[in-house]
BAMARMAR-152098 format. One record per residue (C-alpha): residue number from 1; x, y, z. Coordinates in steps of 0.2 Angstrom, whole numbers, plus 5000, padded with zeros to 4 digits. Example, Ala and Ser with C-alpha at 12.3 -4.5 7.8 and 13.67 -1.06 7.14 Angstrom:
BEGIN
(1, (5062, 4978, 5039))
(2, (5068, 4995, 5036))
// end
This chain:
BEGIN
(1, (5127, 4927, 5195))
(2, (5138, 4933, 5210))
(3, (5132, 4927, 5227))
(4, (5131, 4941, 5239))
(5, (5124, 4947, 5255))
(6, (5115, 4963, 5259))
(7, (5117, 4971, 5276))
(8, (5100, 4974, 5284))
(9, (5096, 4993, 5284))
(10, (5093, 4993, 5303))
(11, (5112, 4991, 5305))
(12, (5114, 5009, 5299))
(13, (5101, 5017, 5310))
(14, (5107, 5033, 5319))
(15, (5124, 5034, 5312))
(16, (5133, 5048, 5322))
(17, (5137, 5063, 5311))
(18, (5131, 5055, 5295))
(19, (5113, 5060, 5292))
(20, (5112, 5057, 5273))
(21, (5101, 5044, 5265))
(22, (5109, 5032, 5254))
(23, (5106, 5031, 5235))
(24, (5106, 5014, 5226))
(25, (5109, 5007, 5209))
(26, (5107, 4988, 5205))
(27, (5109, 4987, 5186))
(28, (5126, 4994, 5182))
(29, (5133, 4985, 5167))
(30, (5143, 4970, 5172))
(31, (5136, 4971, 5190))
(32, (5118, 4967, 5187))
(33, (5109, 4961, 5202))
(34, (5122, 4968, 5214))
(35, (5116, 4984, 5223))
(36, (5128, 4998, 5225))
(37, (5126, 5012, 5238))
(38, (5132, 5030, 5238))
(39, (5130, 5046, 5247))
(40, (5124, 5058, 5234))
(41, (5121, 5076, 5241))
(42, (5120, 5093, 5234))
(43, (5112, 5100, 5218))
(44, (5111, 5087, 5204))
(45, (5116, 5101, 5192))
(46, (5130, 5108, 5202))
(47, (5145, 5114, 5191))
(48, (5157, 5104, 5203))
(49, (5157, 5086, 5209))
(50, (5167, 5080, 5224))
(51, (5170, 5061, 5221))
(52, (5175, 5054, 5237))
(53, (5183, 5036, 5237))
(54, (5186, 5027, 5253))
(55, (5198, 5013, 5256))
(56, (5200, 4997, 5266))
(57, (5191, 4992, 5277))
(58, (5181, 5008, 5279))
(59, (5166, 5015, 5269))
(60, (5159, 5031, 5264))
(61, (5155, 5035, 5282))
(62, (5174, 5040, 5283))
(63, (5170, 5056, 5273))
(64, (5157, 5063, 5285))
(65, (5168, 5077, 5292))
(66, (5172, 5083, 5274))
(67, (5156, 5081, 5266))
(68, (5147, 5096, 5275))
(69, (5162, 5108, 5270))
(70, (5161, 5103, 5252))
(71, (5142, 5105, 5252))
(72, (5144, 5123, 5259))
(73, (5153, 5127, 5243))
(74, (5138, 5123, 5233))
(75, (5145, 5108, 5225))
(76, (5138, 5090, 5223))
(77, (5146, 5076, 5233))
(78, (5146, 5058, 5228))
(79, (5154, 5046, 5240))
(80, (5151, 5028, 5234))
(81, (5153, 5012, 5244))
(82, (5164, 4999, 5235))
(83, (5155, 4982, 5233))
(84, (5160, 4972, 5249))
(85, (5159, 4988, 5260))
(86, (5147, 5000, 5268))
(87, (5129, 4998, 5262))
(88, (5134, 4990, 5245))
(89, (5131, 4972, 5243))
(90, (5144, 4960, 5248))
(91, (5150, 4945, 5237))
(92, (5154, 4931, 5248))
(93, (5167, 4923, 5238))
(94, (5184, 4931, 5239))
(95, (5187, 4925, 5221))
(96, (5174, 4937, 5215))
(97, (5185, 4952, 5220))
(98, (5199, 4959, 5209))
(99, (5207, 4975, 5205))
(100, (5197, 4977, 5189))
(101, (5181, 4972, 5198))
(102, (5182, 4987, 5209))
(103, (5190, 4999, 5196))
(104, (5177, 4995, 5183))
(105, (5163, 4998, 5195))
(106, (5170, 5016, 5198))
(107, (5171, 5019, 5179))
(108, (5153, 5012, 5177))
(109, (5146, 5022, 5191))
(110, (5154, 5039, 5185))
(111, (5147, 5035, 5167))
(112, (5130, 5031, 5174))
(113, (5129, 5047, 5184))
(114, (5137, 5057, 5170))
(115, (5148, 5066, 5183))
(116, (5158, 5080, 5176))
(117, (5170, 5093, 5183))
(118, (5175, 5081, 5196))
(119, (5186, 5084, 5210))
(120, (5193, 5067, 5214))
(121, (5196, 5064, 5233))
(122, (5205, 5049, 5237))
(123, (5214, 5039, 5252))
(124, (5221, 5022, 5254))
(125, (5213, 5010, 5241))
(126, (5202, 5025, 5235))
(127, (5219, 5031, 5228))
(128, (5226, 5015, 5223))
(129, (5211, 5013, 5212))
(130, (5205, 5030, 5209))
(131, (5222, 5037, 5203))
(132, (5222, 5025, 5189))
(133, (5205, 5031, 5182))
(134, (5212, 5045, 5171))
(135, (5221, 5032, 5161))
(136, (5204, 5030, 5153))
(137, (5202, 5045, 5142))
(138, (5184, 5046, 5145))
(139, (5187, 5049, 5164))
(140, (5201, 5060, 5161))
(141, (5190, 5072, 5152))
(142, (5178, 5073, 5167))
(143, (5192, 5077, 5179))
(144, (5197, 5095, 5185))
(145, (5205, 5093, 5202))
(146, (5213, 5081, 5215))
(147, (5213, 5080, 5234))
(148, (5224, 5066, 5239))
(149, (5228, 5059, 5256))
(150, (5238, 5044, 5263))
(151, (5238, 5033, 5248))
(152, (5249, 5027, 5233))
(153, (5250, 5023, 5215))
(154, (5254, 5004, 5215))
(155, (5266, 5001, 5201))
(156, (5271, 4983, 5205))
(157, (5285, 4989, 5216))
(158, (5288, 4979, 5232))
(159, (5279, 4985, 5248))
(160, (5287, 4989, 5265))
(161, (5287, 4978, 5280))
(162, (5272, 4987, 5288))
(163, (5261, 4984, 5273))
(164, (5266, 4966, 5272))
(165, (5262, 4963, 5291))
(166, (5245, 4971, 5288))
(167, (5242, 4960, 5272))
(168, (5247, 4944, 5282))
(169, (5236, 4949, 5296))
(170, (5221, 4952, 5285))
(171, (5224, 4936, 5275))
(172, (5224, 4926, 5291))
(173, (5210, 4934, 5301))
(174, (5193, 4930, 5292))
(175, (5183, 4940, 5305))
(176, (5193, 4956, 5304))
(177, (5189, 4968, 5319))
(178, (5185, 4982, 5307))
(179, (5180, 4996, 5320))
(180, (5195, 4992, 5331))
(181, (5207, 4993, 5316))
(182, (5200, 5010, 5311))
(183, (5201, 5016, 5329))
(184, (5219, 5011, 5330))
(185, (5228, 5028, 5327))
(186, (5212, 5037, 5328))
(187, (5210, 5040, 5347))
(188, (5196, 5053, 5346))
(189, (5183, 5041, 5339))
(190, (5168, 5038, 5350))
(191, (5161, 5020, 5354))
(192, (5146, 5025, 5343))
(193, (5158, 5030, 5328))
(194, (5168, 5014, 5330))
(195, (5151, 5004, 5330))
(196, (5147, 5013, 5313))
(197, (5162, 5006, 5305))
(198, (5157, 4989, 5311))
(199, (5139, 4991, 5305))
(200, (5141, 4984, 5287))
(201, (5146, 4967, 5294))
(202, (5134, 4958, 5305))
(203, (5146, 4943, 5305))
(204, (5162, 4936, 5296))
(205, (5152, 4930, 5281))
(206, (5151, 4949, 5276))
(207, (5169, 4952, 5276))
(208, (5176, 4943, 5261))
(209, (5179, 4959, 5252))
(210, (5188, 4967, 5267))
(211, (5199, 4952, 5270))
(212, (5205, 4950, 5252))
(213, (5208, 4968, 5248))
(214, (5226, 4969, 5254))
(215, (5230, 4954, 5244))
(216, (5225, 4963, 5228))
(217, (5237, 4977, 5230))
(218, (5249, 4977, 5215))
(219, (5266, 4974, 5224))
(220, (5273, 4963, 5210))
(221, (5276, 4969, 5192))
(222, (5264, 4956, 5184))
(223, (5250, 4957, 5196))
(224, (5233, 4964, 5190))
(225, (5233, 4983, 5191))
(226, (5252, 4985, 5191))
(227, (5253, 4990, 5173))
(228, (5238, 5002, 5176))
(229, (5248, 5009, 5190))
(230, (5263, 5012, 5179))
(231, (5252, 5020, 5166))
(232, (5244, 5031, 5179))
(233, (5261, 5037, 5186))
(234, (5265, 5042, 5169))
(235, (5249, 5051, 5166))
(236, (5250, 5061, 5182))
(237, (5268, 5065, 5178))
(238, (5266, 5071, 5161))
(239, (5247, 5075, 5156))
(240, (5239, 5081, 5172))
(241, (5236, 5100, 5172))
(242, (5223, 5103, 5185))
(243, (5224, 5109, 5203))
(244, (5230, 5097, 5216))
(245, (5230, 5097, 5235))
(246, (5239, 5084, 5246))
(247, (5236, 5081, 5265))
(248, (5246, 5068, 5275))
(249, (5243, 5061, 5292))
(250, (5260, 5060, 5299))
(251, (5257, 5046, 5311))
(252, (5253, 5034, 5297))
(253, (5265, 5019, 5298))
(254, (5261, 5013, 5280))
(255, (5257, 5028, 5269))
(256, (5264, 5042, 5279))
(257, (5276, 5057, 5274))
(258, (5290, 5047, 5265))
(259, (5278, 5037, 5254))
(260, (5267, 5053, 5251))
(261, (5283, 5062, 5245))
(262, (5286, 5049, 5232))
(263, (5268, 5051, 5226))
(264, (5269, 5070, 5226))
(265, (5284, 5068, 5214))
(266, (5273, 5059, 5202))
(267, (5259, 5072, 5202))
(268, (5263, 5086, 5190))
(269, (5262, 5103, 5199))
(270, (5257, 5096, 5216))
(271, (5260, 5109, 5229))
(272, (5269, 5105, 5246))
(273, (5258, 5094, 5257))
(274, (5248, 5099, 5272))
(275, (5254, 5089, 5286))
(276, (5241, 5084, 5299))
(277, (5250, 5082, 5315))
(278, (5246, 5066, 5324))
(279, (5234, 5061, 5309))
(280, (5233, 5043, 5307))
(281, (5230, 5032, 5291))
(282, (5212, 5037, 5291))
(283, (5216, 5055, 5290))
(284, (5198, 5059, 5285))
(285, (5194, 5058, 5303))
(286, (5204, 5075, 5304))
(287, (5194, 5080, 5288))
(288, (5186, 5096, 5291))
(289, (5202, 5107, 5292))
(290, (5208, 5097, 5277))
(291, (5193, 5100, 5267))
(292, (5193, 5119, 5272))
(293, (5211, 5120, 5267))
(294, (5208, 5112, 5250))
(295, (5194, 5123, 5246))
(296, (5205, 5138, 5251))
(297, (5219, 5132, 5239))
(298, (5206, 5130, 5225))
(299, (5200, 5148, 5227))
(300, (5185, 5144, 5239))
(301, (5176, 5133, 5227))
// end
């Protein structure tokens, strides 16, 4: 049994710009007893599903500027919180987190909800994990389109200096200043929005997942997830035939235009990226125009 903490509901009262009630599952296979949260809006029988995957150290709140645009199109939107983040339960031992722990959760959730005709929307770890999902044929059969922002496919290649600085900072800062980190490079956030990013974490005990995530990045060939990353690179390069849309915040020092150009070269048929001038790493905070541009590129649906 995994020991976990559950953030009190009152921490999430009056989230600015995020009126949607959470949906919970606490009996996913392999995760019994851990409660997983998600935003799940729009018609349950919609013919399109936007699956929005957040990264580190954010949560589904990050998509609040994009969700309304997707809903306007008549689609369903599912934005889960990884375990350790948002409204999902938070295992207290860093050893309980792994690349497969997070990835298998996503596969189990998609299967449980029987999501089909998926538009995969990813950024940061949402992409590091999410872009490996089509290696599983069952997920690939459910996938139609891709919206990709400031992320990478991690194949075991060495990381740059900026990422290593962040990795070392996280490893040596048990009480990560989550809201302040997200506000860095996102100057238009209000104090209430910064507080919303801090809401999942009443104290440092809740931050084990946020602290360990950077150390899980497959930056060496034999690390867990690296082989999956290489298989995913090959899949997107040779087997992908759906529609893609890429947006890049050009002020991201870790996963900005140079890194995204590499990723674009892996994604078969990916058009030239939309450059978000001044956009930081958490580019969803510039999300409404990105979402509208993506829909337009997809023919309005």
